[in-house]
DRENPA-3360 file (N, C-alpha, C; in nm, 2 decimals, always signed):
BEGIN
1 = MTGRGPRG = -1.61/+3.51/-2.97/-1.61/+3.39/-2.90/-1.65/+3.42/-2.75 ~ -1.73/+3.34/-2.69/-1.77/+3.37/-2.55/-1.68/+3.32/-2.45 ~ -1.59/+3.23/-2.49/-1.49/+3.17/-2.39/-1.38/+3.27/-2.36 ~ -1.29/+3.23/-2.27/-1.19/+3.32/-2.22/-1.06/+3.29/-2.30 ~ -0.96/+3.37/-2.27/-0.82/+3.33/-2.32/-0.77/+3.43/-2.42 ~ -0.64/+3.44/-2.43/-0.57/+3.53/-2.52/-0.58/+3.48/-2.66 ~ -0.54/+3.57/-2.75/-0.53/+3.53/-2.89/-0.40/+3.45/-2.92 ~ -0.37/+3.42/-3.05/-0.25/+3.35/-3.08/-0.27/+3.20/-3.07;
9 = ERGEQADK = -0.17/+3.13/-3.01/-0.17/+2.98/-3.01/-0.29/+2.93/-2.93 ~ -0.32/+2.99/-2.81/-0.43/+2.95/-2.73/-0.56/+2.97/-2.80 ~ -0.57/+3.08/-2.88/-0.69/+3.11/-2.95/-0.71/+3.00/-3.06 ~ -0.61/+2.95/-3.12/-0.62/+2.85/-3.22/-0.66/+2.72/-3.15 ~ -0.61/+2.69/-3.03/-0.66/+2.57/-2.95/-0.80/+2.58/-2.92 ~ -0.85/+2.70/-2.89/-1.00/+2.71/-2.86/-1.08/+2.68/-2.98 ~ -1.03/+2.73/-3.10/-1.10/+2.70/-3.22/-1.10/+2.55/-3.25 ~ -0.99/+2.48/-3.22/-0.99/+2.34/-3.24/-1.09/+2.27/-3.15;
17 = IVAAARRS = -1.11/+2.32/-3.03/-1.21/+2.26/-2.93/-1.35/+2.28/-2.99 ~ -1.38/+2.40/-3.03/-1.51/+2.43/-3.09/-1.54/+2.34/-3.21 ~ -1.44/+2.32/-3.30/-1.46/+2.24/-3.42/-1.49/+2.10/-3.38 ~ -1.41/+2.05/-3.28/-1.43/+1.91/-3.23/-1.57/+1.89/-3.17 ~ -1.61/+1.99/-3.09/-1.74/+1.98/-3.03/-1.85/+1.98/-3.13 ~ -1.84/+2.06/-3.23/-1.94/+2.07/-3.34/-1.95/+1.93/-3.40 ~ -1.84/+1.87/-3.43/-1.85/+1.73/-3.49/-1.91/+1.63/-3.40 ~ -1.87/+1.64/-3.27/-1.92/+1.54/-3.18/-2.07/+1.56/-3.14;
25 = FATRGYAA = -2.11/+1.68/-3.12/-2.25/+1.71/-3.09/-2.34/+1.67/-3.20 ~ -2.30/+1.70/-3.33/-2.38/+1.67/-3.44/-2.39/+1.52/-3.47 ~ -2.28/+1.44/-3.44/-2.28/+1.30/-3.48/-2.32/+1.21/-3.36 ~ -2.26/+1.24/-3.25/-2.29/+1.15/-3.13/-2.40/+1.20/-3.04 ~ -2.43/+1.33/-3.05/-2.53/+1.39/-2.97/-2.47/+1.46/-2.85 ~ -2.53/+1.56/-2.80/-2.48/+1.64/-2.69/-2.47/+1.56/-2.57 ~ -2.57/+1.48/-2.53/-2.57/+1.40/-2.41/-2.46/+1.30/-2.41 ~ -2.43/+1.24/-2.52/-2.32/+1.14/-2.53/-2.18/+1.19/-2.54;
33 = TSLRSVAR = -2.17/+1.32/-2.55/-2.04/+1.39/-2.56/-1.99/+1.44/-2.43 ~ -1.87/+1.40/-2.39/-1.80/+1.45/-2.27/-1.70/+1.56/-2.31 ~ -1.67/+1.64/-2.21/-1.56/+1.74/-2.23/-1.43/+1.67/-2.26 ~ -1.40/+1.56/-2.19/-1.28/+1.48/-2.22/-1.27/+1.43/-2.36 ~ -1.39/+1.38/-2.41/-1.38/+1.33/-2.55/-1.36/+1.44/-2.65 ~ -1.42/+1.56/-2.62/-1.39/+1.67/-2.71/-1.25/+1.71/-2.71 ~ -1.19/+1.71/-2.59/-1.04/+1.75/-2.57/-0.96/+1.65/-2.65 ~ -0.99/+1.52/-2.64/-0.92/+1.41/-2.70/-0.93/+1.43/-2.86;
41 = EAGVDPGL = -1.04/+1.46/-2.91/-1.06/+1.48/-3.05/-0.99/+1.60/-3.10 ~ -0.99/+1.71/-3.02/-0.92/+1.83/-3.05/-0.77/+1.82/-3.04 ~ -0.72/+1.72/-2.96/-0.58/+1.71/-2.94/-0.53/+1.81/-2.84 ~ -0.61/+1.84/-2.74/-0.56/+1.94/-2.64/-0.58/+1.88/-2.50 ~ -0.52/+1.94/-2.40/-0.54/+1.90/-2.26/-0.69/+1.93/-2.22 ~ -0.75/+1.84/-2.15/-0.89/+1.86/-2.10/-0.91/+1.99/-2.02 ~ -0.80/+2.03/-1.95/-0.82/+2.15/-1.87/-0.84/+2.27/-1.96 ~ -0.79/+2.27/-2.08/-0.81/+2.39/-2.17/-0.96/+2.40/-2.20;
49 = VTYYFRTK = -1.03/+2.29/-2.21/-1.18/+2.30/-2.24/-1.25/+2.38/-2.14 ~ -1.23/+2.35/-2.01/-1.29/+2.42/-1.90/-1.23/+2.56/-1.89 ~ -1.11/+2.58/-1.92/-1.05/+2.71/-1.91/-1.12/+2.81/-2.01 ~ -1.14/+2.76/-2.13/-1.20/+2.85/-2.23/-1.35/+2.86/-2.21 ~ -1.42/+2.75/-2.18/-1.57/+2.75/-2.19/-1.63/+2.71/-2.06 ~ -1.56/+2.69/-1.95/-1.60/+2.66/-1.82/-1.68/+2.53/-1.80 ~ -1.79/+2.52/-1.88/-1.88/+2.41/-1.87/-1.92/+2.35/-2.00 ~ -1.98/+2.24/-2.00/-2.04/+2.18/-2.13/-2.14/+2.27/-2.19;
57 = TGLLEEVM = -2.22/+2.34/-2.10/-2.32/+2.43/-2.15/-2.26/+2.55/-2.22 ~ -2.15/+2.60/-2.16/-2.08/+2.71/-2.22/-2.02/+2.67/-2.36 ~ -1.98/+2.55/-2.37/-1.93/+2.50/-2.50/-2.04/+2.49/-2.60 ~ -2.16/+2.44/-2.55/-2.27/+2.43/-2.64/-2.31/+2.57/-2.70 ~ -2.31/+2.67/-2.61/-2.34/+2.81/-2.65/-2.25/+2.85/-2.76 ~ -2.12/+2.82/-2.75/-2.03/+2.86/-2.86/-2.05/+2.78/-2.99 ~ -2.08/+2.66/-2.97/-2.11/+2.57/-3.09/-2.24/+2.63/-3.17 ~ -2.33/+2.68/-3.09/-2.45/+2.73/-3.16/-2.44/+2.87/-3.22;
65 = QPPEAFGA = -2.32/+2.93/-3.21/-2.31/+3.06/-3.28/-2.30/+3.04/-3.43 ~ -2.37/+3.12/-3.51/-2.36/+3.11/-3.65/-2.23/+3.16/-3.71 ~ -2.20/+3.13/-3.84/-2.08/+3.19/-3.90/-2.08/+3.34/-3.89 ~ -1.96/+3.39/-3.89/-1.94/+3.54/-3.87/-2.02/+3.62/-3.98 ~ -2.02/+3.56/-4.10/-2.08/+3.64/-4.21/-2.24/+3.62/-4.21 ~ -2.29/+3.54/-4.12/-2.43/+3.51/-4.13/-2.52/+3.64/-4.12 ~ -2.50/+3.71/-4.01/-2.59/+3.83/-3.99/-2.58/+3.93/-4.10 ~ -2.45/+3.96/-4.14/-2.43/+4.06/-4.24/-2.49/+4.02/-4.38;
73 = TVAAAAEQ = -2.48/+3.89/-4.40/-2.53/+3.84/-4.53/-2.69/+3.85/-4.54 ~ -2.75/+3.81/-4.43/-2.90/+3.82/-4.42/-2.94/+3.96/-4.43 ~ -2.88/+4.05/-4.35/-2.91/+4.19/-4.35/-2.90/+4.26/-4.48 ~ -2.79/+4.23/-4.55/-2.77/+4.29/-4.69/-2.88/+4.25/-4.78 ~ -2.92/+4.12/-4.78/-3.03/+4.08/-4.87/-3.16/+4.15/-4.83 ~ -3.19/+4.16/-4.70/-3.31/+4.22/-4.66/-3.32/+4.37/-4.69 ~ -3.20/+4.43/-4.72/-3.20/+4.57/-4.75/-3.21/+4.60/-4.90 ~ -3.22/+4.50/-4.98/-3.23/+4.52/-5.12/-3.37/+4.58/-5.15;
81 = PLERRGHA = -3.38/+4.65/-5.26/-3.51/+4.70/-5.30/-3.61/+4.59/-5.30 ~ -3.73/+4.63/-5.26/-3.84/+4.52/-5.24/-3.86/+4.44/-5.36 ~ -3.85/+4.50/-5.48/-3.88/+4.42/-5.60/-3.77/+4.32/-5.64 ~ -3.65/+4.33/-5.57/-3.55/+4.24/-5.60/-3.51/+4.15/-5.47 ~ -3.59/+4.17/-5.37/-3.55/+4.11/-5.24/-3.57/+3.96/-5.24 ~ -3.67/+3.91/-5.31/-3.69/+3.77/-5.31/-3.57/+3.69/-5.37 ~ -3.51/+3.74/-5.48/-3.39/+3.69/-5.54/-3.28/+3.70/-5.44 ~ -3.26/+3.82/-5.38/-3.15/+3.84/-5.29/-3.15/+3.75/-5.16;
89 = LVQAALNL = -3.27/+3.72/-5.11/-3.28/+3.63/-4.99/-3.24/+3.49/-5.02 ~ -3.29/+3.44/-5.14/-3.25/+3.30/-5.18/-3.10/+3.30/-5.21 ~ -3.05/+3.40/-5.27/-2.91/+3.40/-5.31/-2.82/+3.40/-5.18 ~ -2.87/+3.48/-5.08/-2.80/+3.49/-4.95/-2.79/+3.35/-4.89 ~ -2.90/+3.28/-4.88/-2.90/+3.15/-4.82/-2.81/+3.05/-4.89 ~ -2.82/+3.06/-5.03/-2.73/+2.97/-5.10/-2.58/+3.00/-5.09 ~ -2.55/+3.13/-5.08/-2.41/+3.17/-5.06/-2.36/+3.12/-4.93 ~ -2.44/+3.12/-4.82/-2.39/+3.07/-4.69/-2.37/+2.92/-4.70;
97 = WEDPASAE = -2.46/+2.85/-4.76/-2.45/+2.71/-4.76/-2.36/+2.65/-4.87 ~ -2.33/+2.73/-4.97/-2.23/+2.68/-5.07/-2.09/+2.70/-5.03 ~ -2.07/+2.78/-4.92/-1.93/+2.80/-4.87/-1.91/+2.69/-4.77 ~ -1.80/+2.60/-4.79/-1.78/+2.49/-4.71/-1.76/+2.52/-4.56 ~ -1.69/+2.62/-4.53/-1.67/+2.65/-4.39/-1.80/+2.69/-4.32 ~ -1.87/+2.78/-4.39/-2.00/+2.82/-4.33/-2.10/+2.71/-4.32 ~ -2.10/+2.63/-4.43/-2.20/+2.52/-4.43/-2.17/+2.42/-4.31 ~ -2.04/+2.39/-4.28/-2.01/+2.30/-4.18/-2.06/+2.35/-4.04;
105 = ILRSIILT = -2.05/+2.48/-4.02/-2.11/+2.53/-3.89/-2.26/+2.53/-3.89 ~ -2.32/+2.57/-4.00/-2.47/+2.57/-4.00/-2.52/+2.42/-3.99 ~ -2.46/+2.33/-4.06/-2.51/+2.19/-4.05/-2.49/+2.14/-3.91 ~ -2.39/+2.17/-3.84/-2.37/+2.13/-3.71/-2.47/+2.19/-3.61 ~ -2.51/+2.31/-3.63/-2.61/+2.38/-3.55/-2.74/+2.30/-3.57 ~ -2.78/+2.27/-3.69/-2.91/+2.21/-3.72/-2.91/+2.07/-3.66 ~ -2.81/+1.99/-3.68/-2.80/+1.85/-3.63/-2.80/+1.85/-3.48 ~ -2.73/+1.94/-3.42/-2.72/+1.94/-3.27/-2.86/+1.98/-3.22;
113 = AAQEPAAL = -2.93/+2.08/-3.28/-3.06/+2.12/-3.23/-3.16/+2.01/-3.24 ~ -3.14/+1.92/-3.34/-3.23/+1.81/-3.36/-3.23/+1.71/-3.25 ~ -3.12/+1.71/-3.17/-3.10/+1.61/-3.06/-3.10/+1.66/-2.92 ~ -3.09/+1.80/-2.91/-3.07/+1.85/-2.78/-3.17/+1.97/-2.76 ~ -3.26/+1.96/-2.66/-3.36/+2.07/-2.64/-3.30/+2.20/-2.62 ~ -3.20/+2.21/-2.54/-3.14/+2.34/-2.51/-3.08/+2.40/-2.64 ~ -3.03/+2.32/-2.73/-2.98/+2.37/-2.86/-3.09/+2.41/-2.95 ~ -3.20/+2.34/-2.94/-3.32/+2.38/-3.02/-3.37/+2.51/-2.98;
121 = HRLRQLFS = -3.38/+2.53/-2.85/-3.42/+2.66/-2.79/-3.33/+2.77/-2.84 ~ -3.20/+2.75/-2.84/-3.11/+2.85/-2.89/-3.13/+2.88/-3.04 ~ -3.15/+2.77/-3.11/-3.16/+2.79/-3.26/-3.29/+2.87/-3.29 ~ -3.40/+2.84/-3.21/-3.52/+2.92/-3.23/-3.49/+3.07/-3.20 ~ -3.42/+3.10/-3.10/-3.39/+3.24/-3.06/-3.31/+3.30/-3.17 ~ -3.20/+3.23/-3.22/-3.12/+3.29/-3.33/-3.20/+3.31/-3.45 ~ -3.28/+3.22/-3.49/-3.36/+3.23/-3.61/-3.46/+3.35/-3.60 ~ -3.52/+3.36/-3.49/-3.61/+3.47/-3.47/-3.55/+3.61/-3.47;
129 = ERVLAVVS = -3.43/+3.62/-3.40/-3.36/+3.74/-3.39/-3.28/+3.78/-3.52 ~ -3.22/+3.68/-3.58/-3.13/+3.72/-3.69/-3.18/+3.69/-3.83 ~ -3.30/+3.63/-3.84/-3.36/+3.60/-3.97/-3.50/+3.67/-3.97 ~ -3.59/+3.62/-3.89/-3.73/+3.66/-3.91/-3.74/+3.81/-3.88 ~ -3.67/+3.86/-3.77/-3.68/+4.00/-3.74/-3.62/+4.09/-3.85 ~ -3.51/+4.04/-3.90/-3.44/+4.12/-4.01/-3.52/+4.12/-4.14 ~ -3.57/+4.01/-4.17/-3.65/+4.00/-4.30/-3.78/+4.08/-4.29 ~ -3.84/+4.08/-4.17/-3.97/+4.14/-4.16/-3.97/+4.29/-4.13;
137 = HSLPDTER = -3.86/+4.35/-4.09/-3.86/+4.48/-4.03/-3.92/+4.59/-4.12 ~ -3.90/+4.57/-4.26/-3.95/+4.68/-4.35/-4.09/+4.64/-4.41 ~ -4.15/+4.53/-4.37/-4.28/+4.49/-4.43/-4.39/+4.56/-4.35 ~ -4.51/+4.56/-4.41/-4.63/+4.62/-4.34/-4.65/+4.57/-4.20 ~ -4.68/+4.65/-4.10/-4.68/+4.61/-3.96/-4.78/+4.50/-3.94 ~ -4.90/+4.50/-4.00/-4.99/+4.40/-3.97/-4.97/+4.27/-4.05 ~ -4.87/+4.26/-4.13/-4.84/+4.15/-4.22/-4.70/+4.09/-4.20 ~ -4.62/+4.16/-4.14/-4.47/+4.13/-4.14/-4.44/+3.99/-4.08;
145 = NLRASLIS = -4.51/+3.96/-3.97/-4.48/+3.83/-3.91/-4.52/+3.71/-4.00 ~ -4.64/+3.72/-4.05/-4.69/+3.61/-4.14/-4.60/+3.60/-4.27 ~ -4.57/+3.71/-4.33/-4.49/+3.71/-4.45/-4.35/+3.66/-4.42 ~ -4.29/+3.70/-4.31/-4.16/+3.64/-4.28/-4.16/+3.49/-4.25 ~ -4.27/+3.45/-4.19/-4.28/+3.31/-4.16/-4.30/+3.23/-4.29 ~ -4.38/+3.28/-4.38/-4.40/+3.21/-4.51/-4.27/+3.20/-4.59 ~ -4.19/+3.31/-4.59/-4.06/+3.31/-4.65/-3.97/+3.20/-4.59 ~ -3.97/+3.19/-4.46/-3.89/+3.09/-4.39/-3.92/+2.95/-4.43;
153 = TQIVGMVM = -4.05/+2.92/-4.45/-4.09/+2.79/-4.49/-4.02/+2.74/-4.61 ~ -4.01/+2.83/-4.71/-3.95/+2.80/-4.84/-3.80/+2.79/-4.83 ~ -3.73/+2.88/-4.76/-3.59/+2.88/-4.75/-3.54/+2.76/-4.66 ~ -3.61/+2.75/-4.55/-3.57/+2.64/-4.46/-3.59/+2.50/-4.53 ~ -3.70/+2.49/-4.60/-3.73/+2.37/-4.67/-3.63/+2.34/-4.78 ~ -3.58/+2.44/-4.85/-3.48/+2.43/-4.95/-3.35/+2.38/-4.89 ~ -3.31/+2.45/-4.78/-3.19/+2.41/-4.71/-3.19/+2.27/-4.66 ~ -3.30/+2.22/-4.60/-3.31/+2.09/-4.55/-3.30/+1.99/-4.66;
161 = NRYIWQIG = -3.37/+2.01/-4.77/-3.37/+1.91/-4.88/-3.23/+1.91/-4.95 ~ -3.17/+2.03/-4.97/-3.05/+2.04/-5.05/-2.93/+2.00/-4.97 ~ -2.92/+2.05/-4.85/-2.79/+2.04/-4.77/-2.79/+1.94/-4.66 ~ -2.91/+1.92/-4.59/-2.91/+1.83/-4.48/-2.95/+1.69/-4.52 ~ -3.07/+1.67/-4.58/-3.12/+1.54/-4.62/-3.06/+1.50/-4.76 ~ -3.03/+1.60/-4.84/-2.98/+1.58/-4.97/-3.06/+1.48/-5.05 ~ -3.19/+1.51/-5.06/-3.28/+1.43/-5.14/-3.35/+1.51/-5.24 ~ -3.39/+1.44/-5.35/-3.47/+1.51/-5.46/-3.37/+1.58/-5.55;
169 = TVATLPAP = -3.43/+1.63/-5.66/-3.36/+1.70/-5.76/-3.30/+1.83/-5.71 ~ -3.36/+1.89/-5.62/-3.31/+2.02/-5.57/-3.18/+2.01/-5.51 ~ -3.14/+1.89/-5.46/-3.01/+1.87/-5.40/-2.89/+1.87/-5.50 ~ -2.93/+1.85/-5.63/-2.82/+1.84/-5.73/-2.83/+1.96/-5.83 ~ -2.93/+2.04/-5.83/-2.94/+2.15/-5.92/-2.83/+2.25/-5.90 ~ -2.78/+2.32/-6.00/-2.69/+2.43/-5.98/-2.76/+2.54/-5.90 ~ -2.68/+2.60/-5.82/-2.73/+2.71/-5.73/-2.81/+2.81/-5.81 ~ -2.76/+2.86/-5.92/-2.84/+2.96/-5.99/-2.98/+2.91/-6.03;
177 = AVTDLIAP = -2.99/+2.78/-6.07/-3.12/+2.73/-6.10/-3.21/+2.73/-5.98 ~ -3.16/+2.69/-5.87/-3.24/+2.69/-5.74/-3.29/+2.83/-5.72 ~ -3.21/+2.93/-5.73/-3.25/+3.07/-5.71/-3.36/+3.11/-5.81 ~ -3.35/+3.07/-5.93/-3.45/+3.11/-6.03/-3.58/+3.04/-6.00 ~ -3.58/+2.92/-5.95/-3.70/+2.85/-5.92/-3.77/+2.90/-5.79 ~ -3.69/+2.93/-5.69/-3.75/+2.96/-5.56/-3.78/+3.11/-5.54 ~ -3.70/+3.19/-5.60/-3.71/+3.34/-5.58/-3.85/+3.39/-5.61 ~ -3.91/+3.35/-5.72/-4.05/+3.40/-5.74/-4.15/+3.37/-5.63;
185 = TIQHYLTD = -4.14/+3.26/-5.57/-4.22/+3.23/-5.45/-4.20/+3.32/-5.34 ~ -4.07/+3.34/-5.31/-4.03/+3.43/-5.20/-4.08/+3.58/-5.23 ~ -4.07/+3.62/-5.36/-4.12/+3.75/-5.40/-4.27/+3.76/-5.38 ~ -4.34/+3.65/-5.41/-4.48/+3.65/-5.39/-4.52/+3.67/-5.25 ~ -4.44/+3.61/-5.16/-4.47/+3.62/-5.01/-4.44/+3.76/-4.97 ~ -4.34/+3.83/-5.03/-4.30/+3.96/-5.00/-4.40/+4.07/-5.04 ~ -4.46/+4.05/-5.16/-4.53/+4.17/-5.22/-4.67/+4.14/-5.26 ~ -4.71/+4.02/-5.29/-4.85/+4.00/-5.34/-4.95/+4.01/-5.22;
193 = PLPPSLSD = -5.07/+4.05/-5.25/-5.17/+4.06/-5.14/-5.19/+3.92/-5.07 ~ -5.21/+3.93/-4.94/-5.25/+3.81/-4.87/-5.40/+3.78/-4.89 ~ -5.44/+3.66/-4.87/-5.58/+3.63/-4.88/-5.67/+3.72/-4.78 ~ -5.78/+3.77/-4.83/-5.86/+3.86/-4.74/-5.92/+3.79/-4.62 ~ -5.92/+3.66/-4.63/-5.98/+3.58/-4.51/-5.89/+3.59/-4.39 ~ -5.77/+3.63/-4.41/-5.67/+3.63/-4.29/-5.70/+3.76/-4.21 ~ -5.72/+3.74/-4.08/-5.75/+3.85/-3.99/-5.61/+3.90/-3.94 ~ -5.61/+4.02/-3.88/-5.49/+4.07/-3.82/-5.44/+3.97/-3.72;
201 = DSRSPG = -5.52/+3.91/-3.64/-5.48/+3.82/-3.54/-5.40/+3.70/-3.60 ~ -5.44/+3.65/-3.72/-5.36/+3.54/-3.77/-5.23/+3.58/-3.84 ~ -5.21/+3.71/-3.85/-5.09/+3.76/-3.91/-4.98/+3.79/-3.80 ~ -5.02/+3.78/-3.68/-4.93/+3.81/-3.57/-4.90/+3.68/-3.49 ~ -4.78/+3.68/-3.42/-4.75/+3.56/-3.34/-4.84/+3.55/-3.23 ~ -4.87/+3.42/-3.19/-4.96/+3.39/-3.08/-4.93/+3.46/-2.95;
% end
């Protein structure tokens, strides 16, 4: 946690503040949320919000932190043998989103970023550093950025349809079925040759 304060009861109060802010930022929007309204929803004194997080921007930074297991889960999947990595990456995403506590945090991050430019900027940073960089690090140098981006289109699309918008059959399929359907496409992006028409410039970020 980036805020201040000791552990124990006060730490629990800080957690309540962050949880209340997540709900408010995601539903009402960042601009429409005040520190006082967060304190009221959390059931704490307004002074505690500034004590722990100083400003509304500091509270937003805390809200945009992914679940504790996020980094380790993605890294473990990215370290699987290449021939099994497609399945592992899809399974990792599903495991994070099928866990209610983790899903609540991730859903709040996405919905907050959809309404607030600063949150969107932070989400882009987190995704680049903790997903794209991790997924691409062991791929061929001239192809890693494009391959990681293609993988992200599939996994992010699955997440949005299944867990955010909850539309289409993919929203109701059992998780193992989703893995079986999407993993081959991820594996294709990991290992199959790219079209020869793609130049090195098109495989690297602008």
